N, C-alpha and C positions, 0 to 999 in steps of 0.2 A: 814511847808508846802509840800507836797509829801513823808513823810519820812514814810518808811514799816519796819513790825518786827521788834520794837524795844525786845530787849533781858534783856539787865540789865542796872543799872543807878548806877554812884560811883561818891560821894559828895567829893572833895578836904578836905584831914584836915584840908590843912590852909589857906585853904578862902572856906567859905563853901557856898558861891557865884557862885563858880566856880563845875558846875555840868557834866560832861560827861554821853551819851547815847550811846549804844553800840546797831547798828542796823544789820540786818541776809540780808539786801538788802542795804545802803547807807554808810558802814562802821562809824566813831566814828562822834559824833554829841555834839558840846561840845558850852556849854552854862554857859556866865558870864552876871550875875545880870538878869538874866531871857528873855536873848538875844542869839540868835544863833550867836554866832562867828567865826565859822569856820566847816566844813564838812570834815571832813580828809576819804582818802577810797586810793584805787590802783592807782589812778592818781597824787597823792600829800604826800603821804606819803610813810613808807615800807608793808603797808596791800598789800598783792597781792590777785588777782580774787582768788576764789574758785568757782569750780563746784558744789557746794551743794545746792540740790533744781534742778540741770537739768539745767541754763544757769548761765555762769562767772557773780562774785558780788562783789561784795567789801563786806564778811560776815564779823563779828565779833559777836564772842556769850561773852565769861565773861569778865570784866572786874574790876579791882581795886585799887584805890591809896593805895600805901605803904604810910610808916612813912614822908618821902619828898616831897610830892606833884608827885611824878612820876605815871603815870598809867599803869600800867599791863594789857595787853589785848591778847585773843587768836583771832587767824583767823581757823575755822577747813579747814583741807585736803588742805593745802598747803604746800608749801615747805619750807615756817619757820611759825609755827602756833604758836611762842609766840613772843611778842613785849613789847617795852617799848613807850611811851609816856613822853619823857624827862620833867620837870616842865620849861624849857627854849622852847620848842614847839615842838623841835626835833621828830622824831621816828628812833626806831630804830629794827632789826628786830635780833632775835636770829637761830644763827644756832645751831641745835637737831641735826645733822647727818642724817645718814642714820634710823636711829633706831628713829628718832623723825617726817621723813616726810608723809605727808602725813595722819597723825594723825586725830578723831574725837575731838577736844580743845572744854571745858565747862567749869562751872564757874571756876573764879579766885578768890584765896587768900590771899593778899598780908600779912604778918604777922606782928608783930611788933619786931622778930627777925631780919628780914632781907630777908626772902625765903619768895618763892612765889609756892605756892602749887596749883595745875590745876589738875579738874574732868577730865580724857578721859571718857566719857559716851560708854554705851553698850560694860560695861567687860573689860575696858580696864584699871583701876584703878587709880592711880593718879603720877602725874607729880612731885616731889619736884625739886625744880629752885635755885641754892644758885648763885647771883649775884657780891657773892663776895665785898660787898659796893661798886660796880662798874657800874650801869646799865647802863651807857652809853658804856662800856667798857666791849664787850663779849668772849675776849680772856681770859679770866681769871677766867670764870664760872665755873659752874658743877652742875652734873642734874641725876636726876636716878628715876627709873619710880618702883612706889610701885606695888605688887600683892599680891594674897594669899598664896605665898610661904614664906613656914619659911626662914629669912637670908635676903627675897625681901621683905620686910613690914610686911606681916605676917597677911593681910587685912584678915575679915571674911569671905569677899566677894569681889572681881574684879568690880564687879557693884556697882560703886561710884554714890551717888547720889549728896552730899552736902561736906561743908569743912566749919569746922567753930571753931576762935580763944577766950575760953574764959578768965575772966579777971585774971585768975593766969598762962595765956600763952600756957596753953595746947592746942593743935590741936586737933578737934575732928573728926572724919572721918564717915558720914553717909553711910551706906551699905544696903545691901538686905538684909543682913543675922543680921544686928543690928550694931549700934556705934561702934568704935574703938578711943583710944587715943593714941598717941604720948605726950610724957610729955616735950620732947628738940628736936628740929626740927634741929639742927646741929647732934644727933644720927643716921638722916636718912643717 
């Protein structure tokens, strides 16, 4: 009751009765067996307040569970825009350095090979994040932003709208100038 601006939903692949919603106002709403069990926001997690929309709020945009039951999520225009809710219930923010500060983060896709793909709306391209198999320890992670430049992903356009993984584990990126396919995340 009172939760506003639901942006996304993701179902835990290890427990289909465990569902998490993201809200641009309230943060993460965790539901187990149809009941809200907790709300994660700037007061009780790694989520930072965002000034998106003109007032400070616990804005969470994209969310997606990975194959191990960890939930990857983004908070737009904050110091740490990418986070993970670990299967043990704790959250960890990823330090993306100065290049990753204050980005507008959108949808998230945690792919079967362990990478996390993030839409950077309004011409930002795509961020690909490699947690190196240790989502709770960001010290060994690596990431890069793909653009329309050759050698930086060669996207048809930096205006990216969606990301999906097909049954052959190929990553499809939908852009303003059409789709493109990445056949191996590791090559990025």
